[in-house]
CHARMM internal coordinates of N, CA and C (Angstrom, degrees):
IC EDIT
DIST 1 N 1 CA 1.4469
DIST 1 CA 1 C 1.5671
ANGL 1 N 1 CA 1 C 108.09
DIST 1 C 2 N 1.2555
ANGL 1 CA 1 C 2 N 115.97
DIHE 1 N 1 CA 1 C 2 N 141.72
DIST 2 N 2 CA 1.5328
ANGL 1 C 2 N 2 CA 120.43
DIHE 1 CA 1 C 2 N 2 CA 178.62
DIST 2 CA 2 C 1.5029
ANGL 2 N 2 CA 2 C 108.34
DIHE 1 C 2 N 2 CA 2 C -64.25
DIST 2 C 3 N 1.3010
ANGL 2 CA 2 C 3 N 109.14
DIHE 2 N 2 CA 2 C 3 N 149.70
DIST 3 N 3 CA 1.5877
ANGL 2 C 3 N 3 CA 118.97
DIHE 2 CA 2 C 3 N 3 CA 177.75
DIST 3 CA 3 C 1.5370
ANGL 3 N 3 CA 3 C 104.90
DIHE 2 C 3 N 3 CA 3 C -65.12
DIST 3 C 4 N 1.3202
ANGL 3 CA 3 C 4 N 115.37
DIHE 3 N 3 CA 3 C 4 N 142.20
DIST 4 N 4 CA 1.3950
ANGL 3 C 4 N 4 CA 121.12
DIHE 3 CA 3 C 4 N 4 CA 176.81
DIST 4 CA 4 C 1.5474
ANGL 4 N 4 CA 4 C 110.06
DIHE 3 C 4 N 4 CA 4 C -93.41
DIST 4 C 5 N 1.3895
ANGL 4 CA 4 C 5 N 115.61
DIHE 4 N 4 CA 4 C 5 N 147.61
DIST 5 N 5 CA 1.5300
ANGL 4 C 5 N 5 CA 118.93
DIHE 4 CA 4 C 5 N 5 CA -179.86
DIST 5 CA 5 C 1.4992
ANGL 5 N 5 CA 5 C 103.74
DIHE 4 C 5 N 5 CA 5 C -112.13
DIST 5 C 6 N 1.3254
ANGL 5 CA 5 C 6 N 111.52
DIHE 5 N 5 CA 5 C 6 N 130.45
DIST 6 N 6 CA 1.4854
ANGL 5 C 6 N 6 CA 115.25
DIHE 5 CA 5 C 6 N 6 CA 172.13
DIST 6 CA 6 C 1.5679
ANGL 6 N 6 CA 6 C 114.41
DIHE 5 C 6 N 6 CA 6 C -79.52
DIST 6 C 7 N 1.3711
ANGL 6 CA 6 C 7 N 117.16
DIHE 6 N 6 CA 6 C 7 N 151.79
DIST 7 N 7 CA 1.3980
ANGL 6 C 7 N 7 CA 120.28
DIHE 6 CA 6 C 7 N 7 CA 171.99
DIST 7 CA 7 C 1.4944
ANGL 7 N 7 CA 7 C 109.64
DIHE 6 C 7 N 7 CA 7 C -160.81
DIST 7 C 8 N 1.3794
ANGL 7 CA 7 C 8 N 118.43
DIHE 7 N 7 CA 7 C 8 N 161.81
DIST 8 N 8 CA 1.4054
ANGL 7 C 8 N 8 CA 121.23
DIHE 7 CA 7 C 8 N 8 CA -177.51
DIST 8 CA 8 C 1.4246
ANGL 8 N 8 CA 8 C 109.19
DIHE 7 C 8 N 8 CA 8 C -89.35
DIST 8 C 9 N 1.3912
ANGL 8 CA 8 C 9 N 115.69
DIHE 8 N 8 CA 8 C 9 N 137.04
DIST 9 N 9 CA 1.4626
ANGL 8 C 9 N 9 CA 118.21
DIHE 8 CA 8 C 9 N 9 CA 178.89
DIST 9 CA 9 C 1.5148
ANGL 9 N 9 CA 9 C 104.05
DIHE 8 C 9 N 9 CA 9 C -123.15
DIST 9 C 10 N 1.3871
ANGL 9 CA 9 C 10 N 115.50
DIHE 9 N 9 CA 9 C 10 N 126.32
DIST 10 N 10 CA 1.5040
ANGL 9 C 10 N 10 CA 123.15
DIHE 9 CA 9 C 10 N 10 CA 174.98
DIST 10 CA 10 C 1.4830
ANGL 10 N 10 CA 10 C 103.73
DIHE 9 C 10 N 10 CA 10 C -90.39
DIST 10 C 11 N 1.3185
ANGL 10 CA 10 C 11 N 116.23
DIHE 10 N 10 CA 10 C 11 N 130.79
DIST 11 N 11 CA 1.4385
ANGL 10 C 11 N 11 CA 119.74
DIHE 10 CA 10 C 11 N 11 CA -175.82
DIST 11 CA 11 C 1.6265
ANGL 11 N 11 CA 11 C 110.92
DIHE 10 C 11 N 11 CA 11 C -143.82
DIST 11 C 12 N 1.2179
ANGL 11 CA 11 C 12 N 119.68
DIHE 11 N 11 CA 11 C 12 N 143.63
DIST 12 N 12 CA 1.4082
ANGL 11 C 12 N 12 CA 122.47
DIHE 11 CA 11 C 12 N 12 CA -177.09
DIST 12 CA 12 C 1.5493
ANGL 12 N 12 CA 12 C 105.35
DIHE 11 C 12 N 12 CA 12 C -63.87
DIST 12 C 13 N 1.3454
ANGL 12 CA 12 C 13 N 121.20
DIHE 12 N 12 CA 12 C 13 N 134.42
DIST 13 N 13 CA 1.4657
ANGL 12 C 13 N 13 CA 123.58
DIHE 12 CA 12 C 13 N 13 CA -177.19
DIST 13 CA 13 C 1.5337
ANGL 13 N 13 CA 13 C 112.95
DIHE 12 C 13 N 13 CA 13 C -58.14
DIST 13 C 14 N 1.3546
ANGL 13 CA 13 C 14 N 117.88
DIHE 13 N 13 CA 13 C 14 N -35.20
DIST 14 N 14 CA 1.5139
ANGL 13 C 14 N 14 CA 118.08
DIHE 13 CA 13 C 14 N 14 CA -177.50
DIST 14 CA 14 C 1.5453
ANGL 14 N 14 CA 14 C 107.03
DIHE 13 C 14 N 14 CA 14 C -71.31
DIST 14 C 15 N 1.2861
ANGL 14 CA 14 C 15 N 117.53
DIHE 14 N 14 CA 14 C 15 N -36.64
DIST 15 N 15 CA 1.5139
ANGL 14 C 15 N 15 CA 123.59
DIHE 14 CA 14 C 15 N 15 CA 178.81
DIST 15 CA 15 C 1.5106
ANGL 15 N 15 CA 15 C 107.34
DIHE 14 C 15 N 15 CA 15 C -63.33
DIST 15 C 16 N 1.3474
ANGL 15 CA 15 C 16 N 116.34
DIHE 15 N 15 CA 15 C 16 N -42.72
DIST 16 N 16 CA 1.4602
ANGL 15 C 16 N 16 CA 121.14
DIHE 15 CA 15 C 16 N 16 CA -177.71
DIST 16 CA 16 C 1.4647
ANGL 16 N 16 CA 16 C 108.19
DIHE 15 C 16 N 16 CA 16 C -64.20
DIST 16 C 17 N 1.3486
ANGL 16 CA 16 C 17 N 123.27
DIHE 16 N 16 CA 16 C 17 N -44.49
DIST 17 N 17 CA 1.3732
ANGL 16 C 17 N 17 CA 125.18
DIHE 16 CA 16 C 17 N 17 CA 176.73
DIST 17 CA 17 C 1.5714
ANGL 17 N 17 CA 17 C 116.35
DIHE 16 C 17 N 17 CA 17 C -53.25
DIST 17 C 18 N 1.3553
ANGL 17 CA 17 C 18 N 111.10
DIHE 17 N 17 CA 17 C 18 N -44.67
DIST 18 N 18 CA 1.3957
ANGL 17 C 18 N 18 CA 121.28
DIHE 17 CA 17 C 18 N 18 CA -179.63
DIST 18 CA 18 C 1.5579
ANGL 18 N 18 CA 18 C 107.69
DIHE 17 C 18 N 18 CA 18 C -63.89
DIST 18 C 19 N 1.2837
ANGL 18 CA 18 C 19 N 118.04
DIHE 18 N 18 CA 18 C 19 N -45.09
DIST 19 N 19 CA 1.4923
ANGL 18 C 19 N 19 CA 120.54
DIHE 18 CA 18 C 19 N 19 CA -177.20
DIST 19 CA 19 C 1.5210
ANGL 19 N 19 CA 19 C 111.10
DIHE 18 C 19 N 19 CA 19 C -68.47
DIST 19 C 20 N 1.3796
ANGL 19 CA 19 C 20 N 117.42
DIHE 19 N 19 CA 19 C 20 N -35.12
DIST 20 N 20 CA 1.4279
ANGL 19 C 20 N 20 CA 122.88
DIHE 19 CA 19 C 20 N 20 CA -179.89
DIST 20 CA 20 C 1.6599
ANGL 20 N 20 CA 20 C 105.14
DIHE 19 C 20 N 20 CA 20 C -66.86
DIST 20 C 21 N 1.2418
ANGL 20 CA 20 C 21 N 115.21
DIHE 20 N 20 CA 20 C 21 N -43.50
DIST 21 N 21 CA 1.4806
ANGL 20 C 21 N 21 CA 119.96
DIHE 20 CA 20 C 21 N 21 CA -179.84
DIST 21 CA 21 C 1.5397
ANGL 21 N 21 CA 21 C 111.56
DIHE 20 C 21 N 21 CA 21 C -63.47
DIST 21 C 22 N 1.3335
ANGL 21 CA 21 C 22 N 115.49
DIHE 21 N 21 CA 21 C 22 N -43.00
DIST 22 N 22 CA 1.4560
ANGL 21 C 22 N 22 CA 121.17
DIHE 21 CA 21 C 22 N 22 CA 179.70
DIST 22 CA 22 C 1.5019
ANGL 22 N 22 CA 22 C 112.47
DIHE 21 C 22 N 22 CA 22 C -67.74
DIST 22 C 23 N 1.3720
ANGL 22 CA 22 C 23 N 115.20
DIHE 22 N 22 CA 22 C 23 N -39.18
DIST 23 N 23 CA 1.4575
ANGL 22 C 23 N 23 CA 121.82
DIHE 22 CA 22 C 23 N 23 CA 176.97
DIST 23 CA 23 C 1.5485
ANGL 23 N 23 CA 23 C 112.42
DIHE 22 C 23 N 23 CA 23 C -63.62
DIST 23 C 24 N 1.3462
ANGL 23 CA 23 C 24 N 115.47
DIHE 23 N 23 CA 23 C 24 N -35.61
DIST 24 N 24 CA 1.4584
ANGL 23 C 24 N 24 CA 120.02
DIHE 23 CA 23 C 24 N 24 CA -175.64
DIST 24 CA 24 C 1.6688
ANGL 24 N 24 CA 24 C 102.95
DIHE 23 C 24 N 24 CA 24 C -72.80
DIST 24 C 25 N 1.3421
ANGL 24 CA 24 C 25 N 118.30
DIHE 24 N 24 CA 24 C 25 N -43.36
DIST 25 N 25 CA 1.4497
ANGL 24 C 25 N 25 CA 122.03
DIHE 24 CA 24 C 25 N 25 CA -179.98
DIST 25 CA 25 C 1.6123
ANGL 25 N 25 CA 25 C 112.31
DIHE 24 C 25 N 25 CA 25 C -57.58
DIST 25 C 26 N 1.3821
ANGL 25 CA 25 C 26 N 113.79
DIHE 25 N 25 CA 25 C 26 N -31.16
DIST 26 N 26 CA 1.4808
ANGL 25 C 26 N 26 CA 120.11
DIHE 25 CA 25 C 26 N 26 CA 179.90
DIST 26 CA 26 C 1.5607
ANGL 26 N 26 CA 26 C 113.79
DIHE 25 C 26 N 26 CA 26 C -103.44
DIST 26 C 27 N 1.3360
ANGL 26 CA 26 C 27 N 114.93
DIHE 26 N 26 CA 26 C 27 N 15.17
DIST 27 N 27 CA 1.4116
ANGL 26 C 27 N 27 CA 120.88
DIHE 26 CA 26 C 27 N 27 CA 177.74
DIST 27 CA 27 C 1.4611
ANGL 27 N 27 CA 27 C 112.37
DIHE 26 C 27 N 27 CA 27 C 52.39
DIST 27 C 28 N 1.3555
ANGL 27 CA 27 C 28 N 115.96
DIHE 27 N 27 CA 27 C 28 N 45.58
DIST 28 N 28 CA 1.4784
ANGL 27 C 28 N 28 CA 120.20
DIHE 27 CA 27 C 28 N 28 CA 168.46
DIST 28 CA 28 C 1.4468
ANGL 28 N 28 CA 28 C 112.53
DIHE 27 C 28 N 28 CA 28 C -120.88
DIST 28 C 29 N 1.3173
ANGL 28 CA 28 C 29 N 117.69
DIHE 28 N 28 CA 28 C 29 N 166.28
DIST 29 N 29 CA 1.3971
ANGL 28 C 29 N 29 CA 123.14
DIHE 28 CA 28 C 29 N 29 CA 168.21
DIST 29 CA 29 C 1.5282
ANGL 29 N 29 CA 29 C 112.64
DIHE 28 C 29 N 29 CA 29 C -73.09
DIST 29 C 30 N 1.2660
ANGL 29 CA 29 C 30 N 120.59
DIHE 29 N 29 CA 29 C 30 N 164.27
DIST 30 N 30 CA 1.4647
ANGL 29 C 30 N 30 CA 119.62
DIHE 29 CA 29 C 30 N 30 CA -179.33
DIST 30 CA 30 C 1.5458
ANGL 30 N 30 CA 30 C 106.05
DIHE 29 C 30 N 30 CA 30 C -67.70
DIST 30 C 31 N 1.3291
ANGL 30 CA 30 C 31 N 120.29
DIHE 30 N 30 CA 30 C 31 N -39.97
DIST 31 N 31 CA 1.3335
ANGL 30 C 31 N 31 CA 120.51
DIHE 30 CA 30 C 31 N 31 CA 178.24
DIST 31 CA 31 C 1.5258
ANGL 31 N 31 CA 31 C 112.79
DIHE 30 C 31 N 31 CA 31 C -63.60
DIST 31 C 32 N 1.3408
ANGL 31 CA 31 C 32 N 115.94
DIHE 31 N 31 CA 31 C 32 N -44.47
DIST 32 N 32 CA 1.4983
ANGL 31 C 32 N 32 CA 121.10
DIHE 31 CA 31 C 32 N 32 CA 175.20
DIST 32 CA 32 C 1.5095
ANGL 32 N 32 CA 32 C 111.23
DIHE 31 C 32 N 32 CA 32 C -53.97
DIST 32 C 33 N 1.3623
ANGL 32 CA 32 C 33 N 115.97
DIHE 32 N 32 CA 32 C 33 N -45.83
DIST 33 N 33 CA 1.4540
ANGL 32 C 33 N 33 CA 120.36
DIHE 32 CA 32 C 33 N 33 CA -178.06
DIST 33 CA 33 C 1.5331
ANGL 33 N 33 CA 33 C 108.36
DIHE 32 C 33 N 33 CA 33 C -59.52
DIST 33 C 34 N 1.2348
ANGL 33 CA 33 C 34 N 117.94
DIHE 33 N 33 CA 33 C 34 N -51.16
DIST 34 N 34 CA 1.4779
ANGL 33 C 34 N 34 CA 121.62
DIHE 33 CA 33 C 34 N 34 CA -178.01
DIST 34 CA 34 C 1.4966
ANGL 34 N 34 CA 34 C 109.82
DIHE 33 C 34 N 34 CA 34 C -60.84
DIST 34 C 35 N 1.2903
ANGL 34 CA 34 C 35 N 120.92
DIHE 34 N 34 CA 34 C 35 N -40.16
DIST 35 N 35 CA 1.4664
ANGL 34 C 35 N 35 CA 124.52
DIHE 34 CA 34 C 35 N 35 CA 175.35
DIST 35 CA 35 C 1.5554
ANGL 35 N 35 CA 35 C 111.20
DIHE 34 C 35 N 35 CA 35 C -62.70
DIST 35 C 36 N 1.3690
ANGL 35 CA 35 C 36 N 114.08
DIHE 35 N 35 CA 35 C 36 N -43.81
DIST 36 N 36 CA 1.4575
ANGL 35 C 36 N 36 CA 116.51
DIHE 35 CA 35 C 36 N 36 CA 179.17
DIST 36 CA 36 C 1.5505
ANGL 36 N 36 CA 36 C 110.92
DIHE 35 C 36 N 36 CA 36 C -66.01
DIST 36 C 37 N 1.2768
ANGL 36 CA 36 C 37 N 119.44
DIHE 36 N 36 CA 36 C 37 N -41.49
DIST 37 N 37 CA 1.4127
ANGL 36 C 37 N 37 CA 121.25
DIHE 36 CA 36 C 37 N 37 CA 177.52
DIST 37 CA 37 C 1.5090
ANGL 37 N 37 CA 37 C 115.71
DIHE 36 C 37 N 37 CA 37 C -62.36
DIST 37 C 38 N 1.2687
ANGL 37 CA 37 C 38 N 111.97
DIHE 37 N 37 CA 37 C 38 N -37.91
DIST 38 N 38 CA 1.5699
ANGL 37 C 38 N 38 CA 117.24
DIHE 37 CA 37 C 38 N 38 CA 177.91
DIST 38 CA 38 C 1.5002
ANGL 38 N 38 CA 38 C 106.89
DIHE 37 C 38 N 38 CA 38 C -70.66
DIST 38 C 39 N 1.2977
ANGL 38 CA 38 C 39 N 118.99
DIHE 38 N 38 CA 38 C 39 N -38.43
DIST 39 N 39 CA 1.5133
ANGL 38 C 39 N 39 CA 120.21
DIHE 38 CA 38 C 39 N 39 CA 178.97
DIST 39 CA 39 C 1.6017
ANGL 39 N 39 CA 39 C 112.47
DIHE 38 C 39 N 39 CA 39 C -61.75
DIST 39 C 40 N 1.3385
ANGL 39 CA 39 C 40 N 112.80
DIHE 39 N 39 CA 39 C 40 N -43.28
DIST 40 N 40 CA 1.4284
ANGL 39 C 40 N 40 CA 120.11
DIHE 39 CA 39 C 40 N 40 CA 174.94
DIST 40 CA 40 C 1.4611
ANGL 40 N 40 CA 40 C 114.00
DIHE 39 C 40 N 40 CA 40 C -59.46
DIST 40 C 41 N 1.3153
ANGL 40 CA 40 C 41 N 117.43
DIHE 40 N 40 CA 40 C 41 N -42.45
DIST 41 N 41 CA 1.4370
ANGL 40 C 41 N 41 CA 122.08
DIHE 40 CA 40 C 41 N 41 CA -176.43
DIST 41 CA 41 C 1.6240
ANGL 41 N 41 CA 41 C 106.69
DIHE 40 C 41 N 41 CA 41 C -72.17
DIST 41 C 42 N 1.2963
ANGL 41 CA 41 C 42 N 118.14
DIHE 41 N 41 CA 41 C 42 N -36.69
DIST 42 N 42 CA 1.4832
ANGL 41 C 42 N 42 CA 118.84
DIHE 41 CA 41 C 42 N 42 CA 178.19
DIST 42 CA 42 C 1.5861
ANGL 42 N 42 CA 42 C 109.30
DIHE 41 C 42 N 42 CA 42 C -66.27
DIST 42 C 43 N 1.3770
ANGL 42 CA 42 C 43 N 116.43
DIHE 42 N 42 CA 42 C 43 N -41.25
DIST 43 N 43 CA 1.4639
ANGL 42 C 43 N 43 CA 116.11
DIHE 42 CA 42 C 43 N 43 CA 176.55
DIST 43 CA 43 C 1.4562
ANGL 43 N 43 CA 43 C 113.10
DIHE 42 C 43 N 43 CA 43 C -65.70
DIST 43 C 44 N 1.3159
ANGL 43 CA 43 C 44 N 122.18
DIHE 43 N 43 CA 43 C 44 N -38.08
DIST 44 N 44 CA 1.4179
ANGL 43 C 44 N 44 CA 121.82
DIHE 43 CA 43 C 44 N 44 CA 176.04
DIST 44 CA 44 C 1.4667
ANGL 44 N 44 CA 44 C 114.61
DIHE 43 C 44 N 44 CA 44 C -66.61
DIST 44 C 45 N 1.3991
ANGL 44 CA 44 C 45 N 116.22
DIHE 44 N 44 CA 44 C 45 N -33.65
DIST 45 N 45 CA 1.4296
ANGL 44 C 45 N 45 CA 117.39
DIHE 44 CA 44 C 45 N 45 CA 176.32
DIST 45 CA 45 C 1.5849
ANGL 45 N 45 CA 45 C 110.98
DIHE 44 C 45 N 45 CA 45 C -70.62
DIST 45 C 46 N 1.3093
ANGL 45 CA 45 C 46 N 117.60
DIHE 45 N 45 CA 45 C 46 N -36.07
DIST 46 N 46 CA 1.4924
ANGL 45 C 46 N 46 CA 116.21
DIHE 45 CA 45 C 46 N 46 CA 175.65
DIST 46 CA 46 C 1.5829
ANGL 46 N 46 CA 46 C 110.63
DIHE 45 C 46 N 46 CA 46 C -65.85
DIST 46 C 47 N 1.3127
ANGL 46 CA 46 C 47 N 117.66
DIHE 46 N 46 CA 46 C 47 N -40.62
DIST 47 N 47 CA 1.4866
ANGL 46 C 47 N 47 CA 119.40
DIHE 46 CA 46 C 47 N 47 CA 178.35
DIST 47 CA 47 C 1.4474
ANGL 47 N 47 CA 47 C 111.48
DIHE 46 C 47 N 47 CA 47 C -61.42
DIST 47 C 48 N 1.3927
ANGL 47 CA 47 C 48 N 117.48
DIHE 47 N 47 CA 47 C 48 N -42.21
DIST 48 N 48 CA 1.4682
ANGL 47 C 48 N 48 CA 121.51
DIHE 47 CA 47 C 48 N 48 CA 175.68
DIST 48 CA 48 C 1.4747
ANGL 48 N 48 CA 48 C 116.04
DIHE 47 C 48 N 48 CA 48 C -63.10
DIST 48 C 49 N 1.3333
ANGL 48 CA 48 C 49 N 114.01
DIHE 48 N 48 CA 48 C 49 N -31.23
DIST 49 N 49 CA 1.4900
ANGL 48 C 49 N 49 CA 120.17
DIHE 48 CA 48 C 49 N 49 CA -179.89
DIST 49 CA 49 C 1.5403
ANGL 49 N 49 CA 49 C 108.55
DIHE 48 C 49 N 49 CA 49 C -75.85
DIST 49 C 50 N 1.2099
ANGL 49 CA 49 C 50 N 115.15
DIHE 49 N 49 CA 49 C 50 N -36.92
DIST 50 N 50 CA 1.5111
ANGL 49 C 50 N 50 CA 118.80
DIHE 49 CA 49 C 50 N 50 CA -173.99
DIST 50 CA 50 C 1.5922
ANGL 50 N 50 CA 50 C 103.60
DIHE 49 C 50 N 50 CA 50 C -73.93
DIST 50 C 51 N 1.3067
ANGL 50 CA 50 C 51 N 121.61
DIHE 50 N 50 CA 50 C 51 N -40.28
DIST 51 N 51 CA 1.4721
ANGL 50 C 51 N 51 CA 124.12
DIHE 50 CA 50 C 51 N 51 CA 176.28
DIST 51 CA 51 C 1.4562
ANGL 51 N 51 CA 51 C 112.02
DIHE 50 C 51 N 51 CA 51 C -57.95
DIST 51 C 52 N 1.3670
ANGL 51 CA 51 C 52 N 114.31
DIHE 51 N 51 CA 51 C 52 N -44.75
DIST 52 N 52 CA 1.5429
ANGL 51 C 52 N 52 CA 119.47
DIHE 51 CA 51 C 52 N 52 CA -179.19
DIST 52 CA 52 C 1.4965
ANGL 52 N 52 CA 52 C 110.60
DIHE 51 C 52 N 52 CA 52 C -62.70
DIST 52 C 53 N 1.4270
ANGL 52 CA 52 C 53 N 116.65
DIHE 52 N 52 CA 52 C 53 N -39.09
DIST 53 N 53 CA 1.4400
ANGL 52 C 53 N 53 CA 119.59
DIHE 52 CA 52 C 53 N 53 CA -178.24
DIST 53 CA 53 C 1.5256
ANGL 53 N 53 CA 53 C 108.68
DIHE 52 C 53 N 53 CA 53 C -65.74
DIST 53 C 54 N 1.2837
ANGL 53 CA 53 C 54 N 117.48
DIHE 53 N 53 CA 53 C 54 N -38.33
DIST 54 N 54 CA 1.5558
ANGL 53 C 54 N 54 CA 120.20
DIHE 53 CA 53 C 54 N 54 CA -177.81
DIST 54 CA 54 C 1.5476
ANGL 54 N 54 CA 54 C 108.35
DIHE 53 C 54 N 54 CA 54 C -69.36
DIST 54 C 55 N 1.3907
ANGL 54 CA 54 C 55 N 117.63
DIHE 54 N 54 CA 54 C 55 N -34.40
DIST 55 N 55 CA 1.4351
ANGL 54 C 55 N 55 CA 119.06
DIHE 54 CA 54 C 55 N 55 CA -177.91
DIST 55 CA 55 C 1.5103
ANGL 55 N 55 CA 55 C 108.20
DIHE 54 C 55 N 55 CA 55 C -70.82
DIST 55 C 56 N 1.3280
ANGL 55 CA 55 C 56 N 118.06
DIHE 55 N 55 CA 55 C 56 N -35.83
DIST 56 N 56 CA 1.4082
ANGL 55 C 56 N 56 CA 122.15
DIHE 55 CA 55 C 56 N 56 CA -179.70
DIST 56 CA 56 C 1.5169
ANGL 56 N 56 CA 56 C 118.35
DIHE 55 C 56 N 56 CA 56 C -67.17
DIST 56 C 57 N 1.3705
ANGL 56 CA 56 C 57 N 115.21
DIHE 56 N 56 CA 56 C 57 N -20.25
DIST 57 N 57 CA 1.4076
ANGL 56 C 57 N 57 CA 123.31
DIHE 56 CA 56 C 57 N 57 CA -178.51
DIST 57 CA 57 C 1.4583
ANGL 57 N 57 CA 57 C 115.69
DIHE 56 C 57 N 57 CA 57 C -77.13
END
COOR INIT
IC SEED 1 N 1 CA 1 C
IC BUILD
């Protein structure tokens, strides 16, 4: 697995509470939940990008 890089994330306190709650429901850490959500967003973006390329052809 690739080495992970740490960085500071500024986030709205209400949003953080929601993410913490969601993470607990899915048995993940808060950091793990944020990473999971970001990965899902990136996959969705790639899928949307490939659909657009097919439509343009």
